[in-house]
py3Dmol code that shows the C-alpha trace and the ligand (Angstrom):
import py3Dmol

protein = """\
ATOM      1  CA  UNK A   1      32.896  42.681 -29.155  1.00  0.00           C
ATOM      2  CA  UNK A   2      32.325  39.932 -26.570  1.00  0.00           C
ATOM      3  CA  UNK A   3      32.272  40.918 -22.935  1.00  0.00           C
ATOM      4  CA  UNK A   4      34.453  38.088 -21.732  1.00  0.00           C
ATOM      5  CA  UNK A   5      37.636  39.721 -20.427  1.00  0.00           C
ATOM      6  CA  UNK A   6      39.334  39.105 -17.106  1.00  0.00           C
ATOM      7  CA  UNK A   7      40.740  42.631 -16.846  1.00  0.00           C
ATOM      8  CA  UNK A   8      40.503  44.123 -13.360  1.00  0.00           C
ATOM      9  CA  UNK A   9      42.159  47.272 -12.040  1.00  0.00           C
ATOM     10  CA  UNK A  10      43.456  47.591  -8.481  1.00  0.00           C
ATOM     11  CA  UNK A  11      46.175  49.419  -6.568  1.00  0.00           C
ATOM     12  CA  UNK A  12      47.253  49.059  -2.935  1.00  0.00           C
ATOM     13  CA  UNK A  13      46.691  52.842  -2.829  1.00  0.00           C
ATOM     14  CA  UNK A  14      42.936  52.050  -2.739  1.00  0.00           C
ATOM     15  CA  UNK A  15      43.365  50.328   0.617  1.00  0.00           C
ATOM     16  CA  UNK A  16      42.132  52.739   3.267  1.00  0.00           C
ATOM     17  CA  UNK A  17      41.639  50.090   5.953  1.00  0.00           C
ATOM     18  CA  UNK A  18      43.425  52.246   8.526  1.00  0.00           C
ATOM     19  CA  UNK A  19      40.644  54.857   8.305  1.00  0.00           C
ATOM     20  CA  UNK A  20      38.213  53.416  10.800  1.00  0.00           C
ATOM     21  CA  UNK A  21      36.273  56.697  10.774  1.00  0.00           C
ATOM     22  CA  UNK A  22      35.576  56.624   7.032  1.00  0.00           C
ATOM     23  CA  UNK A  23      32.458  54.675   6.198  1.00  0.00           C
ATOM     24  CA  UNK A  24      33.400  51.281   4.677  1.00  0.00           C
ATOM     25  CA  UNK A  25      36.778  52.609   3.509  1.00  0.00           C
ATOM     26  CA  UNK A  26      38.204  49.114   3.780  1.00  0.00           C
ATOM     27  CA  UNK A  27      35.754  47.599   1.296  1.00  0.00           C
ATOM     28  CA  UNK A  28      38.223  48.092  -1.595  1.00  0.00           C
ATOM     29  CA  UNK A  29      40.928  46.001   0.045  1.00  0.00           C
ATOM     30  CA  UNK A  30      38.387  43.363   1.077  1.00  0.00           C
ATOM     31  CA  UNK A  31      37.019  43.240  -2.459  1.00  0.00           C
ATOM     32  CA  UNK A  32      40.533  42.622  -3.756  1.00  0.00           C
ATOM     33  CA  UNK A  33      41.076  39.932  -1.115  1.00  0.00           C
ATOM     34  CA  UNK A  34      37.841  38.249  -2.226  1.00  0.00           C
ATOM     35  CA  UNK A  35      38.790  38.205  -5.916  1.00  0.00           C
ATOM     36  CA  UNK A  36      42.554  37.696  -5.800  1.00  0.00           C
ATOM     37  CA  UNK A  37      42.443  33.882  -5.802  1.00  0.00           C
ATOM     38  CA  UNK A  38      40.216  33.765  -8.884  1.00  0.00           C
ATOM     39  CA  UNK A  39      41.540  33.846 -12.456  1.00  0.00           C
ATOM     40  CA  UNK A  40      41.659  37.567 -13.111  1.00  0.00           C
ATOM     41  CA  UNK A  41      44.221  39.622 -14.976  1.00  0.00           C
ATOM     42  CA  UNK A  42      45.335  42.424 -12.662  1.00  0.00           C
ATOM     43  CA  UNK A  43      46.246  45.900 -13.916  1.00  0.00           C
ATOM     44  CA  UNK A  44      47.785  48.507 -11.643  1.00  0.00           C
ATOM     45  CA  UNK A  45      47.073  52.183 -12.302  1.00  0.00           C
ATOM     46  CA  UNK A  46      49.506  55.014 -11.657  1.00  0.00           C
ATOM     47  CA  UNK A  47      48.295  58.273 -10.147  1.00  0.00           C
ATOM     48  CA  UNK A  48      46.297  60.705 -12.325  1.00  0.00           C
ATOM     49  CA  UNK A  49      48.256  63.880 -13.091  1.00  0.00           C
ATOM     50  CA  UNK A  50      47.035  67.350 -12.228  1.00  0.00           C
ATOM     51  CA  UNK A  51      46.707  67.990 -15.957  1.00  0.00           C
ATOM     52  CA  UNK A  52      44.318  65.038 -16.226  1.00  0.00           C
ATOM     53  CA  UNK A  53      42.259  66.169 -13.223  1.00  0.00           C
ATOM     54  CA  UNK A  54      41.957  69.655 -14.692  1.00  0.00           C
ATOM     55  CA  UNK A  55      40.095  68.220 -17.685  1.00  0.00           C
ATOM     56  CA  UNK A  56      37.106  68.494 -15.327  1.00  0.00           C
ATOM     57  CA  UNK A  57      38.058  70.219 -12.066  1.00  0.00           C
ATOM     58  CA  UNK A  58      38.713  73.934 -11.566  1.00  0.00           C
ATOM     59  CA  UNK A  59      42.215  75.181 -10.736  1.00  0.00           C
ATOM     60  CA  UNK A  60      40.957  76.727  -7.506  1.00  0.00           C
ATOM     61  CA  UNK A  61      39.472  73.452  -6.284  1.00  0.00           C
ATOM     62  CA  UNK A  62      42.566  71.483  -7.315  1.00  0.00           C
ATOM     63  CA  UNK A  63      44.768  73.906  -5.343  1.00  0.00           C
ATOM     64  CA  UNK A  64      42.765  73.046  -2.219  1.00  0.00           C
ATOM     65  CA  UNK A  65      42.311  69.354  -2.933  1.00  0.00           C
ATOM     66  CA  UNK A  66      45.874  68.489  -3.974  1.00  0.00           C
ATOM     67  CA  UNK A  67      47.219  70.211  -0.866  1.00  0.00           C
ATOM     68  CA  UNK A  68      44.647  68.420   1.316  1.00  0.00           C
ATOM     69  CA  UNK A  69      43.359  71.770   2.535  1.00  0.00           C
ATOM     70  CA  UNK A  70      40.266  71.869   4.691  1.00  0.00           C
ATOM     71  CA  UNK A  71      38.016  74.364   2.902  1.00  0.00           C
ATOM     72  CA  UNK A  72      34.293  74.642   2.239  1.00  0.00           C
ATOM     73  CA  UNK A  73      34.900  73.028  -1.155  1.00  0.00           C
ATOM     74  CA  UNK A  74      36.771  69.960   0.147  1.00  0.00           C
ATOM     75  CA  UNK A  75      34.758  69.539   3.349  1.00  0.00           C
ATOM     76  CA  UNK A  76      31.559  68.911   1.456  1.00  0.00           C
ATOM     77  CA  UNK A  77      32.893  65.372   0.895  1.00  0.00           C
ATOM     78  CA  UNK A  78      31.953  64.768   4.551  1.00  0.00           C
ATOM     79  CA  UNK A  79      35.115  62.721   5.048  1.00  0.00           C
ATOM     80  CA  UNK A  80      38.331  64.126   6.483  1.00  0.00           C
ATOM     81  CA  UNK A  81      40.944  65.014   3.886  1.00  0.00           C
ATOM     82  CA  UNK A  82      44.671  64.284   4.141  1.00  0.00           C
ATOM     83  CA  UNK A  83      47.492  63.403   1.743  1.00  0.00           C
ATOM     84  CA  UNK A  84      46.737  59.688   1.851  1.00  0.00           C
ATOM     85  CA  UNK A  85      43.083  60.240   0.861  1.00  0.00           C
ATOM     86  CA  UNK A  86      44.185  62.605  -1.919  1.00  0.00           C
ATOM     87  CA  UNK A  87      46.545  59.931  -3.242  1.00  0.00           C
ATOM     88  CA  UNK A  88      43.817  57.273  -3.113  1.00  0.00           C
ATOM     89  CA  UNK A  89      41.414  59.474  -5.094  1.00  0.00           C
ATOM     90  CA  UNK A  90      44.051  60.316  -7.727  1.00  0.00           C
ATOM     91  CA  UNK A  91      44.957  56.648  -8.162  1.00  0.00           C
ATOM     92  CA  UNK A  92      41.316  55.574  -8.336  1.00  0.00           C
ATOM     93  CA  UNK A  93      40.778  58.196 -11.069  1.00  0.00           C
ATOM     94  CA  UNK A  94      43.642  56.814 -13.148  1.00  0.00           C
ATOM     95  CA  UNK A  95      42.185  53.353 -12.434  1.00  0.00           C
ATOM     96  CA  UNK A  96      38.879  54.389 -13.996  1.00  0.00           C
ATOM     97  CA  UNK A  97      40.701  55.715 -17.069  1.00  0.00           C
ATOM     98  CA  UNK A  98      42.613  52.434 -17.292  1.00  0.00           C
ATOM     99  CA  UNK A  99      39.424  50.370 -16.910  1.00  0.00           C
ATOM    100  CA  UNK A 100      37.806  52.365 -19.731  1.00  0.00           C
ATOM    101  CA  UNK A 101      40.809  51.821 -22.005  1.00  0.00           C
ATOM    102  CA  UNK A 102      40.806  48.100 -21.203  1.00  0.00           C
ATOM    103  CA  UNK A 103      37.054  47.934 -21.832  1.00  0.00           C
ATOM    104  CA  UNK A 104      37.485  49.519 -25.264  1.00  0.00           C
ATOM    105  CA  UNK A 105      40.123  46.892 -26.058  1.00  0.00           C
ATOM    106  CA  UNK A 106      38.591  43.788 -24.457  1.00  0.00           C
ATOM    107  CA  UNK A 107      34.841  44.486 -24.173  1.00  0.00           C
ATOM    108  CA  UNK A 108      34.641  44.732 -20.389  1.00  0.00           C
ATOM    109  CA  UNK A 109      36.881  45.806 -17.518  1.00  0.00           C
ATOM    110  CA  UNK A 110      36.291  46.720 -13.884  1.00  0.00           C
ATOM    111  CA  UNK A 111      38.009  49.108 -11.535  1.00  0.00           C
ATOM    112  CA  UNK A 112      37.820  48.038  -7.871  1.00  0.00           C
ATOM    113  CA  UNK A 113      37.340  51.685  -6.868  1.00  0.00           C
ATOM    114  CA  UNK A 114      35.704  54.658  -8.572  1.00  0.00           C
ATOM    115  CA  UNK A 115      32.220  55.810  -9.490  1.00  0.00           C
ATOM    116  CA  UNK A 116      32.555  58.991  -7.409  1.00  0.00           C
ATOM    117  CA  UNK A 117      29.489  60.505  -8.986  1.00  0.00           C
ATOM    118  CA  UNK A 118      28.774  63.242  -6.415  1.00  0.00           C
ATOM    119  CA  UNK A 119      31.969  65.214  -7.123  1.00  0.00           C
ATOM    120  CA  UNK A 120      31.444  68.519  -8.970  1.00  0.00           C
ATOM    121  CA  UNK A 121      34.031  70.481 -10.979  1.00  0.00           C
ATOM    122  CA  UNK A 122      34.554  72.984  -8.167  1.00  0.00           C
ATOM    123  CA  UNK A 123      33.754  71.054  -4.998  1.00  0.00           C
ATOM    124  CA  UNK A 124      33.690  67.656  -3.324  1.00  0.00           C
ATOM    125  CA  UNK A 125      30.461  66.090  -2.143  1.00  0.00           C
ATOM    126  CA  UNK A 126      29.140  62.926  -0.474  1.00  0.00           C
ATOM    127  CA  UNK A 127      32.428  60.947  -0.038  1.00  0.00           C
ATOM    128  CA  UNK A 128      33.512  61.987  -3.561  1.00  0.00           C
ATOM    129  CA  UNK A 129      36.505  64.256  -4.261  1.00  0.00           C
ATOM    130  CA  UNK A 130      37.170  63.628  -7.958  1.00  0.00           C
ATOM    131  CA  UNK A 131      34.610  62.807 -10.622  1.00  0.00           C
ATOM    132  CA  UNK A 132      36.577  59.929 -12.127  1.00  0.00           C
ATOM    133  CA  UNK A 133      33.919  59.076 -14.730  1.00  0.00           C
ATOM    134  CA  UNK A 134      33.744  62.591 -16.207  1.00  0.00           C
ATOM    135  CA  UNK A 135      37.545  62.855 -16.112  1.00  0.00           C
ATOM    136  CA  UNK A 136      37.893  59.514 -17.948  1.00  0.00           C
ATOM    137  CA  UNK A 137      35.416  60.626 -20.630  1.00  0.00           C
ATOM    138  CA  UNK A 138      37.331  63.860 -21.282  1.00  0.00           C
ATOM    139  CA  UNK A 139      40.635  61.971 -21.221  1.00  0.00           C
ATOM    140  CA  UNK A 140      39.468  59.438 -23.833  1.00  0.00           C
ATOM    141  CA  UNK A 141      38.150  62.251 -26.025  1.00  0.00           C
ATOM    142  CA  UNK A 142      41.706  63.526 -26.472  1.00  0.00           C
ATOM    143  CA  UNK A 143      42.297  60.514 -28.723  1.00  0.00           C
ATOM    144  CA  UNK A 144      38.703  59.948 -29.838  1.00  0.00           C
ATOM    145  CA  UNK A 145      37.029  63.392 -29.932  1.00  0.00           C
ATOM    146  CA  UNK A 146      33.639  62.046 -30.983  1.00  0.00           C
ATOM    147  CA  UNK A 147      33.422  59.083 -28.609  1.00  0.00           C
ATOM    148  CA  UNK A 148      29.797  58.624 -27.560  1.00  0.00           C
ATOM    149  CA  UNK A 149      29.557  57.634 -23.911  1.00  0.00           C
ATOM    150  CA  UNK A 150      26.616  56.411 -21.864  1.00  0.00           C
ATOM    151  CA  UNK A 151      26.663  56.481 -18.068  1.00  0.00           C
ATOM    152  CA  UNK A 152      24.314  53.899 -16.532  1.00  0.00           C
ATOM    153  CA  UNK A 153      24.120  54.902 -12.876  1.00  0.00           C
ATOM    154  CA  UNK A 154      22.210  52.418 -10.715  1.00  0.00           C
ATOM    155  CA  UNK A 155      23.607  53.527  -7.358  1.00  0.00           C
ATOM    156  CA  UNK A 156      20.750  54.272  -4.935  1.00  0.00           C
ATOM    157  CA  UNK A 157      21.790  57.958  -4.982  1.00  0.00           C
ATOM    158  CA  UNK A 158      21.528  60.162  -8.053  1.00  0.00           C
ATOM    159  CA  UNK A 159      24.738  60.870  -9.978  1.00  0.00           C
ATOM    160  CA  UNK A 160      24.288  64.591  -9.437  1.00  0.00           C
ATOM    161  CA  UNK A 161      27.901  65.650 -10.060  1.00  0.00           C
ATOM    162  CA  UNK A 162      28.206  63.621 -13.242  1.00  0.00           C
ATOM    163  CA  UNK A 163      24.849  64.909 -14.540  1.00  0.00           C
ATOM    164  CA  UNK A 164      25.880  68.501 -13.872  1.00  0.00           C
ATOM    165  CA  UNK A 165      29.355  68.205 -15.402  1.00  0.00           C
ATOM    166  CA  UNK A 166      28.143  66.413 -18.545  1.00  0.00           C
ATOM    167  CA  UNK A 167      24.935  68.406 -19.022  1.00  0.00           C
ATOM    168  CA  UNK A 168      26.094  70.349 -22.069  1.00  0.00           C
ATOM    169  CA  UNK A 169      28.062  67.421 -23.518  1.00  0.00           C
ATOM    170  CA  UNK A 170      26.059  66.310 -26.550  1.00  0.00           C
ATOM    171  CA  UNK A 171      28.164  63.160 -26.992  1.00  0.00           C
ATOM    172  CA  UNK A 172      27.394  61.886 -23.497  1.00  0.00           C
ATOM    173  CA  UNK A 173      24.162  60.560 -22.052  1.00  0.00           C
ATOM    174  CA  UNK A 174      23.594  60.194 -18.312  1.00  0.00           C
ATOM    175  CA  UNK A 175      20.956  57.713 -17.155  1.00  0.00           C
ATOM    176  CA  UNK A 176      20.438  57.584 -13.402  1.00  0.00           C
ATOM    177  CA  UNK A 177      17.864  55.425 -11.611  1.00  0.00           C
ATOM    178  CA  UNK A 178      17.773  56.207  -7.899  1.00  0.00           C
ATOM    179  CA  UNK A 179      15.690  56.567  -4.745  1.00  0.00           C
ATOM    180  CA  UNK A 180      13.598  59.745  -4.912  1.00  0.00           C
ATOM    181  CA  UNK A 181      13.527  60.628  -1.215  1.00  0.00           C
ATOM    182  CA  UNK A 182      17.230  60.365  -0.478  1.00  0.00           C
ATOM    183  CA  UNK A 183      20.454  62.347  -0.817  1.00  0.00           C
ATOM    184  CA  UNK A 184      21.490  64.271  -2.943  1.00  0.00           C
ATOM    185  CA  UNK A 185      19.805  67.415  -4.195  1.00  0.00           C
ATOM    186  CA  UNK A 186      19.015  66.183  -7.709  1.00  0.00           C
ATOM    187  CA  UNK A 187      20.571  67.664 -10.842  1.00  0.00           C
ATOM    188  CA  UNK A 188      18.892  67.120 -14.173  1.00  0.00           C
ATOM    189  CA  UNK A 189      20.602  64.374 -16.172  1.00  0.00           C
ATOM    190  CA  UNK A 190      19.766  63.133 -19.680  1.00  0.00           C
ATOM    191  CA  UNK A 191      17.294  60.586 -18.261  1.00  0.00           C
ATOM    192  CA  UNK A 192      16.420  60.313 -14.573  1.00  0.00           C
ATOM    193  CA  UNK A 193      14.142  57.696 -13.054  1.00  0.00           C
ATOM    194  CA  UNK A 194      13.057  58.231  -9.460  1.00  0.00           C
ATOM    195  CA  UNK A 195      12.080  55.267  -7.332  1.00  0.00           C
ATOM    196  CA  UNK A 196       9.800  55.027  -4.311  1.00  0.00           C
ATOM    197  CA  UNK A 197      11.461  53.988  -1.061  1.00  0.00           C
ATOM    198  CA  UNK A 198      11.168  50.309  -0.020  1.00  0.00           C
ATOM    199  CA  UNK A 199      10.787  49.170  -3.643  1.00  0.00           C
ATOM    200  CA  UNK A 200      11.498  45.429  -3.964  1.00  0.00           C
ATOM    201  CA  UNK A 201      13.138  43.233  -6.632  1.00  0.00           C
ATOM    202  CA  UNK A 202      10.156  42.611  -8.916  1.00  0.00           C
ATOM    203  CA  UNK A 203       9.034  46.222  -9.260  1.00  0.00           C
ATOM    204  CA  UNK A 204      12.614  47.465  -9.533  1.00  0.00           C
ATOM    205  CA  UNK A 205      13.456  45.085 -12.365  1.00  0.00           C
ATOM    206  CA  UNK A 206      10.270  45.954 -14.223  1.00  0.00           C
ATOM    207  CA  UNK A 207      11.143  49.656 -14.109  1.00  0.00           C
ATOM    208  CA  UNK A 208      14.766  48.936 -15.057  1.00  0.00           C
ATOM    209  CA  UNK A 209      13.724  46.904 -18.133  1.00  0.00           C
ATOM    210  CA  UNK A 210      11.460  49.694 -19.312  1.00  0.00           C
ATOM    211  CA  UNK A 211      14.068  52.369 -18.646  1.00  0.00           C
ATOM    212  CA  UNK A 212      16.839  50.537 -20.495  1.00  0.00           C
ATOM    213  CA  UNK A 213      14.507  50.230 -23.505  1.00  0.00           C
ATOM    214  CA  UNK A 214      13.972  53.989 -23.374  1.00  0.00           C
ATOM    215  CA  UNK A 215      17.728  54.665 -23.148  1.00  0.00           C
ATOM    216  CA  UNK A 216      18.326  52.426 -26.167  1.00  0.00           C
ATOM    217  CA  UNK A 217      15.873  54.485 -28.237  1.00  0.00           C
ATOM    218  CA  UNK A 218      17.428  57.804 -27.224  1.00  0.00           C
ATOM    219  CA  UNK A 219      21.151  57.159 -27.497  1.00  0.00           C
ATOM    220  CA  UNK A 220      23.567  54.678 -29.060  1.00  0.00           C
ATOM    221  CA  UNK A 221      26.899  54.706 -27.225  1.00  0.00           C
ATOM    222  CA  UNK A 222      30.340  53.424 -28.145  1.00  0.00           C
ATOM    223  CA  UNK A 223      31.308  53.009 -24.483  1.00  0.00           C
ATOM    224  CA  UNK A 224      29.279  52.498 -21.303  1.00  0.00           C
ATOM    225  CA  UNK A 225      30.273  53.336 -17.740  1.00  0.00           C
ATOM    226  CA  UNK A 226      28.275  51.265 -15.252  1.00  0.00           C
ATOM    227  CA  UNK A 227      28.093  53.006 -11.863  1.00  0.00           C
ATOM    228  CA  UNK A 228      27.190  49.798 -10.054  1.00  0.00           C
ATOM    229  CA  UNK A 229      26.437  50.989  -6.517  1.00  0.00           C
ATOM    230  CA  UNK A 230      25.154  48.175  -4.331  1.00  0.00           C
ATOM    231  CA  UNK A 231      23.521  50.564  -1.855  1.00  0.00           C
ATOM    232  CA  UNK A 232      20.198  49.484  -3.419  1.00  0.00           C
ATOM    233  CA  UNK A 233      20.534  46.464  -1.082  1.00  0.00           C
ATOM    234  CA  UNK A 234      17.751  46.119   1.492  1.00  0.00           C
ATOM    235  CA  UNK A 235      20.157  46.184   4.440  1.00  0.00           C
ATOM    236  CA  UNK A 236      22.094  49.265   3.346  1.00  0.00           C
ATOM    237  CA  UNK A 237      22.580  51.978   5.972  1.00  0.00           C
ATOM    238  CA  UNK A 238      22.312  54.841   3.458  1.00  0.00           C
ATOM    239  CA  UNK A 239      19.794  53.419   1.009  1.00  0.00           C
ATOM    240  CA  UNK A 240      16.040  52.957   1.371  1.00  0.00           C
ATOM    241  CA  UNK A 241      15.315  50.404  -1.349  1.00  0.00           C
ATOM    242  CA  UNK A 242      14.510  46.736  -0.718  1.00  0.00           C
ATOM    243  CA  UNK A 243      16.616  44.734  -3.192  1.00  0.00           C
ATOM    244  CA  UNK A 244      17.979  41.296  -2.267  1.00  0.00           C
ATOM    245  CA  UNK A 245      21.229  39.633  -3.382  1.00  0.00           C
ATOM    246  CA  UNK A 246      19.277  37.845  -6.140  1.00  0.00           C
ATOM    247  CA  UNK A 247      17.551  41.054  -7.200  1.00  0.00           C
ATOM    248  CA  UNK A 248      20.896  42.845  -7.539  1.00  0.00           C
ATOM    249  CA  UNK A 249      22.290  39.872  -9.493  1.00  0.00           C
ATOM    250  CA  UNK A 250      19.310  40.198 -11.864  1.00  0.00           C
ATOM    251  CA  UNK A 251      19.946  43.942 -12.162  1.00  0.00           C
ATOM    252  CA  UNK A 252      23.537  43.220 -13.141  1.00  0.00           C
ATOM    253  CA  UNK A 253      22.488  40.546 -15.675  1.00  0.00           C
ATOM    254  CA  UNK A 254      20.156  43.121 -17.292  1.00  0.00           C
ATOM    255  CA  UNK A 255      23.073  45.537 -17.634  1.00  0.00           C
ATOM    256  CA  UNK A 256      25.313  42.810 -19.044  1.00  0.00           C
ATOM    257  CA  UNK A 257      22.659  41.872 -21.624  1.00  0.00           C
ATOM    258  CA  UNK A 258      22.014  45.533 -22.527  1.00  0.00           C
ATOM    259  CA  UNK A 259      23.737  46.538 -25.807  1.00  0.00           C
ATOM    260  CA  UNK A 260      26.048  43.488 -25.545  1.00  0.00           C
ATOM    261  CA  UNK A 261      28.361  44.664 -28.318  1.00  0.00           C
ATOM    262  CA  UNK A 262      29.214  47.946 -26.617  1.00  0.00           C
ATOM    263  CA  UNK A 263      32.310  47.982 -24.333  1.00  0.00           C
ATOM    264  CA  UNK A 264      31.522  48.502 -20.663  1.00  0.00           C
ATOM    265  CA  UNK A 265      33.646  49.788 -17.782  1.00  0.00           C
ATOM    266  CA  UNK A 266      32.354  48.808 -14.346  1.00  0.00           C
ATOM    267  CA  UNK A 267      32.844  50.970 -11.231  1.00  0.00           C
ATOM    268  CA  UNK A 268      31.724  49.962  -7.716  1.00  0.00           C
ATOM    269  CA  UNK A 269      30.407  53.334  -6.377  1.00  0.00           C
ATOM    270  CA  UNK A 270      28.326  53.109  -3.182  1.00  0.00           C
ATOM    271  CA  UNK A 271      27.683  50.233  -0.805  1.00  0.00           C
ATOM    272  CA  UNK A 272      27.191  50.665   2.940  1.00  0.00           C
ATOM    273  CA  UNK A 273      25.503  47.471   4.102  1.00  0.00           C
ATOM    274  CA  UNK A 274      25.259  47.050   7.858  1.00  0.00           C
ATOM    275  CA  UNK A 275      27.523  44.019   7.452  1.00  0.00           C
ATOM    276  CA  UNK A 276      30.565  44.977   5.379  1.00  0.00           C
ATOM    277  CA  UNK A 277      30.897  41.406   4.096  1.00  0.00           C
ATOM    278  CA  UNK A 278      27.521  41.884   2.344  1.00  0.00           C
ATOM    279  CA  UNK A 279      28.818  44.983   0.542  1.00  0.00           C
ATOM    280  CA  UNK A 280      31.989  43.179  -0.507  1.00  0.00           C
ATOM    281  CA  UNK A 281      30.085  40.065  -1.659  1.00  0.00           C
ATOM    282  CA  UNK A 282      27.683  42.231  -3.690  1.00  0.00           C
ATOM    283  CA  UNK A 283      30.478  44.161  -5.428  1.00  0.00           C
ATOM    284  CA  UNK A 284      32.240  40.855  -6.209  1.00  0.00           C
ATOM    285  CA  UNK A 285      28.975  39.427  -7.563  1.00  0.00           C
ATOM    286  CA  UNK A 286      28.571  42.448  -9.872  1.00  0.00           C
ATOM    287  CA  UNK A 287      32.076  42.007 -11.288  1.00  0.00           C
ATOM    288  CA  UNK A 288      31.640  38.249 -11.848  1.00  0.00           C
ATOM    289  CA  UNK A 289      28.314  38.768 -13.618  1.00  0.00           C
ATOM    290  CA  UNK A 290      29.459  41.672 -15.802  1.00  0.00           C
ATOM    291  CA  UNK A 291      32.533  39.715 -16.878  1.00  0.00           C
ATOM    292  CA  UNK A 292      30.479  36.595 -17.615  1.00  0.00           C
ATOM    293  CA  UNK A 293      32.225  34.370 -15.068  1.00  0.00           C
ATOM    294  CA  UNK A 294      28.964  34.074 -13.099  1.00  0.00           C
ATOM    295  CA  UNK A 295      25.826  33.594 -15.196  1.00  0.00           C
TER     296      UNK A 295
END
"""
ligand_1 = """\
1
ZN
Zn 25.276 55.798 -3.290
"""
view = py3Dmol.view(width=600, height=400)
view.addModel(protein, "pdb")
view.setStyle({"model": 0}, {"cartoon": {"style": "trace"}})
view.addModel(ligand_1, "xyz")
view.setStyle({"model": 1}, {"stick": {}})
view.zoomTo()
view.show()
């Protein structure tokens, strides 16, 4: 299957521009504004149902979350919760499911939100309320019970929630490559690679090449989720690595070239550059490269 599709997923529900207090909450809208004049095919997700969310999340947590209650479990997201934020997270989750379905059909698809890899089954964490990736995997398994799924998580922070949720899932494989001395408290995934702070392009790419070779030997997926956080950028406020725009483009080309016949769903995840336009440009660059419109 060629990865040549133009399928992108976006909803105006993602637009949290009015939340000036939430770190880079307006990057989703700005990413859409950057891409909307290019030749993409836009898909609009509905909102994920409670039934869908409960494929991963506990009833107790969903009672708090869906009612936007401030509790220990919801507050660990470290962003204020209200009905609008709840709606955005539920729509982004359905968007990730939709992107995965489109990827299976067309080879590649990207959601303009999602990759909330710090969310656990019973609590929020690190800006993440719902673990959209784990939910999408369980959702797809209703139709394809044996679907083998690989999560390639190259956000600067470890995908701790995803690793924890999928730990006993023999048909999933979580690969996370992240900064060692940074948030969060690490959970053991299928294959974790820890990076020294301040690592630059050349060293990073060398380690990535080697790691992808290892992943290939351990697991052969039928679908890949790429958690494409751009907080590996050298000017990121929450990341300590030293990658440049070109280095991140090379990272994304490696992922595109990796198992090229396997469908891939792309999720933005983190990105907190000191200049928001850098974050937006990096997320747009990832999408263009993964879809083959930028070589
Ligand atoms: Zn991150």
